[in-house]
N, C-alpha and C positions, 0 to 999 in steps of 0.2 A: 396464205403463205407468209410467215413473219420473216422478213428479209433482213439480213444482217450485213453481209458484205458480198459484193459482186465485182470481181476483178476483171472479167473479160466478157465482152458481148460480141457475138458474131454478126457479120454484116447481112447474113441471110434473113434475119428477122425483119429487116426494114421493109423490103418489097411487099411482103404479105401483110404485115401487121399495121403499117402506117396507113395504107389504103383502107384496109378493113376497119381500123379504128375510126377513121373519119366518117365512113359510110355508116358503120355500126352506131356511132355516137349520134349522128343525125337521125337514124331510124329509131334509136332508143328514146330520144328526147322529143322528137316530133316538133311540129310547128303550127299547132291548132289551138284554139282557146280551151282553157280549163281553169279550175280554181285550186289554189293551194293555201296552206296555212303558214304563217310566219312562226315556225318553231313551235307549233301546237298552240299558239295564242290566237289572236283575232285573225279572221281571214283577210288576206291581202288582195288588192285588186288584181284582176286578170290582165297580165301584160304580155301574154304569149304571142299575140298578134301585133303588138306595138313595136315601133322601131327600136325601142330600148331592149325589148326581149329578144328580138331577132339579132341585134348586135351582140348581146351577151352570148347567145347560142353560137354565133360565128367566132367569137373570141375563144370559147371553149373548144370548138372543133379545130381551130388553128393550133392552139396550145397543145392539144392531145396528139395532133399530127407530128408536132415537134418532139413530143415525148417518144413517139414510136420511132422517130428517126435519130434517136440518141447516138447509136453506134456509128452512124455515117457523119453526123454533124459534130460529134464529140461535145455535145451540149448536155450537161446534166439534166435529168428529167424534172428535177425540182424547180429549175429556173423558169421555164415557161409557165408551169402551173402556179407558181407563186405570183407571177405577173398577171396571169389570167384571173386568179382569185381576186386580186385587188381591183382590176378593171371591171369584173363582173359585179362586184358589190358597189362600186361607184355608179355603175349603170342602174343597179337596183335602187340605190338611194335616190338618184335622179328621177327614175320612173315613178317611184312611190310618192315622192314629193309632188310631182306633177299631178298625181292622182288624188292628192289631198290627204296622204297618210305619211307625213314627214318623219315620224318617229318609228314607223313600222320596221324600217331597215335596221335600226339599232337593236330592237328587240330580237329580230331574226338572227342577226350576226352574233349576238351574245349567246344565243341558243346553240349555234353551230360551233362556236368557240368552246363552249362547255363539252360538247360531243368530242372535239378533237383533244381537249386537255386531258380528259379521262383516259382516252386511248393512248395518247402520247406518253404519259407517265407510266402506264402499264407496260407499254412496249419498251421504254427505256429501262425499266427494272428488269424485264425479261432478257433484253439484249445484254445488259451488264452481267447477269448471271451466266448466260451462255458463253459470252466472251471470256469470263473468268474461268469457267470449267475448261474451255479450250486452252487458255494460257497455262493452266495447271497441268496440261498434258493428258487429260482423260481421253479425249477423242483420238489422239495419237496412239495411245495404248490400245484402244479398241481396233484401230486400223492395223497396227502391227500384229495383233493377235490373229486377225483374219488373214493377213498376208502370210504368216508363218504356219497356218493350219494345214497346208498341203492338200487343199481340196481340188477335185476335178473341176473343169470348166462349168459343167452343168451344175454341180453342187455349189460352186461359187455364185453362179447366177441366182440360184434360189436363196442362198444365205444372204447375199448383199440385198436382195429384194425384201426378204423378211426383216433384215436389220433396218432397212429404210422405213418399212411399214410400222415397225414397233417403236423406232426412235423419234419419228417425226411428230407424234402426238405430244411429245414433251419438248424436244429441242427445236422444232420448226422444220419445215420441209427443205429449206435452202441449206442450212447447216448439215442436215442429214444427207442430202444428195451430195454435197461436197466431200463429206467423210467417206461415204460408200463409193463415190466415184474415184477417189484417190486409190482405194483398194483395187478397183477394176483396172484402172489405167496402169497401176504398177504391175500386177500379176498378169495382165493380158497383153503385155508388150509383145508385138509381133503377130497379134491375132486381132486385126481391125474389125472383122465381122463379129467376134465375141464382144469386144468393147462396145460396139454400137448397140447390140442387143441388150447387153447388161445395163447400159446407160438408159435406154428406153425403159427397161424394167424398173430401174431405180426411180425414175421420174414418176412413173405411174404409181409405184408403191408409196413413195414419199407424199404425193398429193392425196392418195387415198387414205393413208394413215393420218394425215393432218385434218381430214374432213370430219372425224368423229370426236375431236378434242377441241375445247376452247383455246388451247395453247398451240395448236398445230398450224393455224393459219390466221391471218389478220381478219379474214371474213368471218370465221367461227368466233373469234374474239369479239368482233363487232356485234354479232348476234347475241352472244352471251351477255355482254355489258349492256346491251339494249334491254335485256330482260325478257326477250321474246322466247328464248329456250333456256331452261335451267341447266345447271351443270350436269346432273345425272341423266337428263333427257337426251344429251348428245350421244350417249352410248347405245341408243337404239340404232345408230348408223354403223356400228362395228361390222355386222355381217354384210350389209350392202356394200360398204367400203372394201371389205375383204374380197367379195365377189368381183368388184370393179377391178381389183388388181389381179386376182387369180386367173380370170378368163384370158386376158391377153398374155399373161405370163406363161400359162400352160401351152398356148399356141406357139409362142416364141421358143420355149424350151425345147420343143420337138426338133428344132433345126440346129441345136447345139450338139457337137460331137462329145464323146466321152473321154477325150484326152485330158491331160492335166498339165499345168504349167510347171516349170522348174521351181523347186522350193527356194525361197528367199529368206535370208537371215537379216532381220532388222531389229533394232532396239528402240525403246521409248522410255523416257523417264517421267514418272508421275511425281510432280513437285509436292512439297509438304502442304497439307491441308486440303488436298484435292477432293478427297472423299467426304470430308466434313462439309465442304462447300456444296457438293452434290446433295448431301442431306439437307442442307439449309435451303437449297432450291426447292426440294420436295416439300419442306415445311412451309416455304413461302407460297407455293401453290395451294397448299392446304389452308393457309391463312386467307388467301383470296376467296376460296370457296366458302369458308366459314363466315367471313365478313359479309359476303353476298347473300348466302342462304339463311343464316341464322340471325345476323344482326341487321340485315336489310340495308347494308351500306354498299357503295360501289366497290367492285373487286379491287380497284386501284388502290384503295386504302390498305388492304392486306398486302398487296405487292410492294408498296412503298415501305411498309413496316418490315417486310422481309429484306428489302434492300438495306434498311438500317441494321438488321442483324448481320448482313454480309460485311458492312463497314465496321461494325464492332468486332467481328471475328478477324478482319484484316488487321485491326489494331493489336489483337492478341497475337496474331501470327507475326507481326512486325517485332513485338517485344521478345518473341521466342527465337528470332533469327539472330545468331551470334555475330557480333562484330559488324552488324549492318548499320549504315547511317540512318539515324531516325528520320522518319517522314511524317510530318503532321498530317492528320487525315482531314485536311481542308483544302478546297480548290485554290485558295488564295496563295498557297505555298508556291505556285508557279512563278510568283514574283520574288521569291527568296533567292538570295545569292547562292550560287553553287559552291561546293567545297573547293578548297584551293588545290587539293590533289584527289584524283579519283580513287575510290575505294577498291581494293583488289577483290572484295566480295561482291556477289551479285546484289543488285539493288533490292530493297525490301518490297514486298508485295503491296501494291497501291491500287485499290479498286477504282479510283478515279481514272487511271490509265485505261481500264477496261471500259469505262463509261465513254471515254473519248473515242474508242474504237467502234462505237455504235454506228450504224449506217445512217448518218445524218441526212444524206441526200434522200433516202427513202422516207425518213420521218418528215422532212420538209415537203416532199411530194405528197405525202399523206395529208398534210395540212392543206396544201393547194387543192387536192381533190375534194376533200370534205367541204371546204369553203366554196369552191366553184360549183359543185353539185348542189350544195345548200342554197346558193344564190339562184341557180336555175329553178330550184324547187319553189323558192319564194316568188319567182316570176310566174309560176303556174305550170311548168313543163312536166314535173313529176306527177302531178294530179292527172294531167292529160294521159301520160303513159299508163298510169295505174288503171284508168277507166278503159283505155283502148286495148291494153295488153291483157290485164287480168280480167276485165270485164268482157272482152271480146273472145279471147282464146280459152279462157278458163284457167284456173290456178295451176293445174297439172302441166298443161302444155306450155304455159307461160314460164314456169319454173324450169322446165326442160330447156326452153329457149335461152333462159338466163345462163345455163351451163354452156350452151353452144357459144354465146357471146363472150364468155370468159376465156375461151380459147383464142380469141382475137383481141378483145379489149381486156385490159387488166381487170381482175375480178374485184378489186377494192372499190372503184367507182360504181361498178355494176351492183355489188351488194349494198353499198351505201345508198344508192338510188332506191333499191327495193325496200330497205329499212325506212327511208324517208317517205316513200309512198305509203308504207304500212297498210298494205291491202288486207282485207278481212280474210284470214286463212286459218285453217285448223292447224294443230300442232304437227300433224303428219306432213302438211304442205310446207310449213316453215322448215322442218327437218329435210324435206325434199330439196328446197332451194339451197339450203346449207350444203347438202351433198353435191348437187350439180355445180354450184359455184366453186366448190373446192376441187372436184375431180374433172370438171370440164376443161380445165387448162391442160390436161394431159393429152387432149386430142391433137395438139400441135406442140412442137418443141418450144415454140415462142410463147406458149400459153401460160407459162408459170416461171417463177424465178428459178426453180430447180432445173427446168429444162434449159433456160438461157445460161445458167451458170455452168452446167455440164457441157454445153456446146463450146464454151471457152476452155474448160478443163481437158476435154478429150477432143481438142481441135483436130479436124481432118478425119476423125473416126465417127463421132457422133454429130450429125448435121441435121439441118431442117429436112432435107430430102430423105435421109436414112430413117428418120422418125416418121415421115409421111408415108413411107412404104408400109408401115405397120398401123397406120391410122384406122384401117378397117377392123383390126383386132381390138384396138383400144376403144373404138366405137361400140363393138360388141360388148365389151366389158362395161362401158358407160350405160348402155341399154339394159344389160343384165343387172347391174347394181340398182338402177331405178326400179326394175321389175321386182327384184327381191324386196326392196323397201316398200313398194306398194302392196306386196303380198304379206310380208312378215309384220309390217306395222300398220296393217289396214284398220286396226282398232283406233288409231290415232287420227284418222281422216273423218 
């Protein structure tokens, strides 16, 4: 789930997720001896049973419990994870030095920094594009068109679900959920039961749609950039993801009446250059694919090149804006003196403003997670989990369990842990864990950024308990999607 902005979080998520995350993290990482590699280099000493290893594990558990209690403590999730990452690596360095490998920690931390750097720049470019498309009014135009369509409640249920499923592979599941949720909240005023069902449908559809695209979720992006699954291979998950959404959607739709809301008249303005920027975003995605598949370069190189195209077009757009005060396309301009008198014209388009609107808390949380989990891997915990989970349960059941964990624990650390373990699996199994990690968050409203965001947007109508009432139907879709993947893509196993 590529997270961009999250304005509200309900207090209901804390009771279930903070306790579940602490217990789930301990169960995931374990406390027994194992061997791990320092970023694929020389093997590091096993410190899982050492005091340093146990202390690092405790630091991670406490930090993640604070992350889950974010809405109660009003403490940004990045803060405890940044602190935990530093403490864990300090413990790793001390432990490895005592074990006679004083330089192993440096090599391992540089490897994890490279992992984060590639994903960070990729996400920053994607976030800037999506924020720019939103600022130009494209999403508002789509929302207004749906509001003015005059659809019945049942038709609106299916249209918003299909919209979420089709848009999330490109725009990310959080942005998609917020746009579709705005439509439901607007036209469903006075119909709380419909709003609740439609929001559940949007969450399931957005998460399912993001599961078969490298751009639909951070976890799929991680899998793609790691080189485990190639760009075109993700599309083998289209039908399983569609089944994952359609099964619960069909069951919920049967409870919706055939009435229709009162038609609403709204207007939205699409600003100049909007559709050109949409085209540039599509071209940027193509560049990332070409750089990765044909030139064997990291996809981030193509994304950053595409970001450069956006900035150049912004310059052209500024020059075409009549009577607009010139804005140099450099971040140092924030130190320039403001004009003596404000211009009566709207300010020129500046892509750096959209970059500022990126969800920096999420990006810093992402850094903390990658570094903290990487530190635990260096201590040997991930190798332990790989041998006990994948060696004991087998790849299929282990990957199904990963999806269940992602409903309680954020799927970013879960997927990064799996990628760091790098268990020996077929392409079908890697696609399975990609599917389960992406759609497993739909089992609970707190299991994905899309669900948490809609609980804030449709406060009082879409809640943890209202989602939980339909967990059985979502679980059926989860099982059906897995079954379809095992059957349809059996040649990949």
